[in-house]
N, C-alpha and C positions, 0 to 999 in steps of 0.2 A: 521489603517488597514481597508481594504475594504472587504465586504462580498463576498466570492467566491462561496461557495456552501451552499444552505439552504434547509433543509427538514422539513416538517411540518406534524404532525399527521400521521406518518408512521404506517401502520398496516401490519404485515406479518404473515400469517397462513400457516401451513402445515396440511395435512390430512393423518392419519395413521389408517388403519382399520376402516374407516368411522368416526373416531374421529378427531375433529379439535384441533390442537395444536397451540396456539397463542404465537408466539415468540416475535414479536414487537407489542406494544399496545399503540399507540398514541405518538410515539417518535418524538421529534423535536430537531433540531440542526442547528446551524449556524457556518460555518467555514470561517475564514478570510485568506487572502493571507499571506503566510509565517508563519502561526500559527502552534504551536506544541500542539497536543491533544493526550492524552493517554486514553484508555478505558480498564478498568479492570472489572472482573466479574467472577462468578463461571463457571466451565466447563458446556457447554450445554446451557448457558443462551442466546446465540444468537450473540456473538461478531463477529464471522465469517460471519453470515448472514447479520449483519449490514454493514460490510465492503464490502461484495458482492453487496449489494444494493447501497451503496455510490459510488461504482465503476462501476455501471450499468452492472454488471455481472448477476444480478438478478433484478426482478421488485418487488416492494411492492404490497401487496394485495390492498391497497388503501393509499391515502396520496398525498402530493405534494413534488416535487423535482425541484429546479431551480439552474442553474449555470450561474452566472453573469446575473441573471434576466431571462434567457431562460428556458422555461418549458421542462425539460428533458423527462418527461413522454409522451409528445406530439410528440416526434421524432419517425421517422420510425426506424426499426431495422438496416438498413444500416447507417442512421444518428447517431444512438446510437453507433454503432461500430466505426465510424469515430471519434466521440467525445471521446470515451474511449481510442482509440489509441493515440489521440493527447494530451489529457489533464490529463490522469491518468497513474501513474506508480504503479506496484504491486510488493511487496516483500512478499514471503510466508515463512512458517517455513521450508519447503523443497525447495531446490533451483530450481528444475525442469530444470536443464541444460541438453542439448542434449549431451549424452555421447560420440558420435563420432565426435563432433565438438570441436575445440579449444575454449579457453576462448574468444579470439577475435571474432571468428565466431559466438559464442553464443550471444555476445553483438551486433554484426552487423546485425544479422538476422531480428529483428523487423523493422529496418530502410529499409532494402532491400525489405521487404514485402510491406512497404508503398511507394515504388517506388523511394527511394533515389538512386543516382548514387553510384557505389561502392567506389569511391575515397572519396566522402563526408562521407559516412557511416563509412569507415575504419578510417578516420582521427578523427571523433567524438568518435568512440569506443576506439581508442588508447588514446585519451585525458582522457576519463573516466576511463579506466583501470589504467592509470598512476595516476589519482587522488585518486583511491582507493588502491593504493600501489601495483599494480600488473604489473608494467611496464615490468618486466623481466619474467613474467609468461604468457604472452599473447598467446604463441604458445602451451601451455599445455592443454591437455584435462582434463575434470573434475575429472577423476579417478586419475590423477597425482597431484591434488590439495588437500590441507587440507580442513576440513569442513569450517573453517573461510574464506579461500580463495574462496571456492565455493560460499559462501554467498555474498562475496564482488563482485564476477562476477555478481551474481543475482541483486545486488543493481545497478551496472553499467548498466546492461541491462534495468532496470526499468527507467533509466534516459536518454536513447539514443534518445528518441523522444521529449525530453525537456518538460515533463509534468509539470503541475502547482500543482498537488497533488500527494503525495506518500501515498499509503495505505499499511501498513505492518501488516501482521497477524502472530503473534508470531515469529518475524524475528530472535530471538536469542534462540528459544526454544530448538533447537537441539545442541547448542554449549556449551562448557565449560564456566565458568564464565569469565575468562580472554579474551577469544576470543569473547564472547558475548558482552563484554564491548567495544571491538574494533569496532564491527559492530554498536553498539549504537552510538559511537562517530562519525563514518562515516556518519550515517543518519543525525545526528545533523549538521555535517559539510556541507552536501549538502543543508540542510534546511537553513543554514545561508548564504552560498555563493551564492545560486541560488534563494533564497526567495521562496522556494517550501513549500507549506503546508504539514505537516507530521501528519498522523493519524496512531497510533499504537494500536493494540489490543494485550494485553500481560497478562500473569500470573505473570510476574516478577515485583513485586511491587516496588523494588528499581529502576528498569528501569522506571516504570510509574511515579515515584516521580520526575524524572528529567525533566518532561514536565511542561511548563508554565500553562497548563490547564489539569486538571485530572478529569475524569468522571468515574462513575460506572454504568454498565448496570445491572439493577435489575428489575424484574417483567415487562419486556418489555419496560422500559423507561430509559433514562439517567439521572443520578443525579450527581451534582457537589460534588467533595470531597473537603472539606474545610481545610483539614490538610494532611500532608504527609501520604501516604498509607502504609508505612512500619513501 
């Protein structure tokens, strides 16, 4: 496997009432193409902050970030936006689907924003929705879908621009165990079939244990877990 994303000595601080809160403290990580990585840790330890930085939704206070050898922190805001749209797919605990749009329209929208022709975007969205088991639910709005179906639409949406990395923040946190496992299997399927790197932050330790590489975020750094986490 080849290194895809590399971060070194990441520092991230927030300020509250004049007090510095150091969330990430010298964190380093290498992510390879097609790799599966789970990140566990206590609530408030900074898992979401880490994923936001890896996905360029936020910037570190200091440190280095490279993608295929390119310095991400040297890019302009416009270049960062282009990079994120092209290379990163996001799945969150809440699906963030637009309630007045159908499943198909929700998946198509990111591609249209990027300038795709309607026919190309529609065909890609239909393929993805079929892949996630929603071929017969494409015309339904989110309110007519179950929680698991809504999250499947969100996963399909994350893949429409053919990213190389999926960052998933508690993707099964709001789902019952059975439905959550279906979404887990779907993420693994996309990882295998499309060689997409998958990074998941989760409290679900059984889910985390299914990953080839398991890390714990603690005291601002990542530590490898040498044994199953459940």
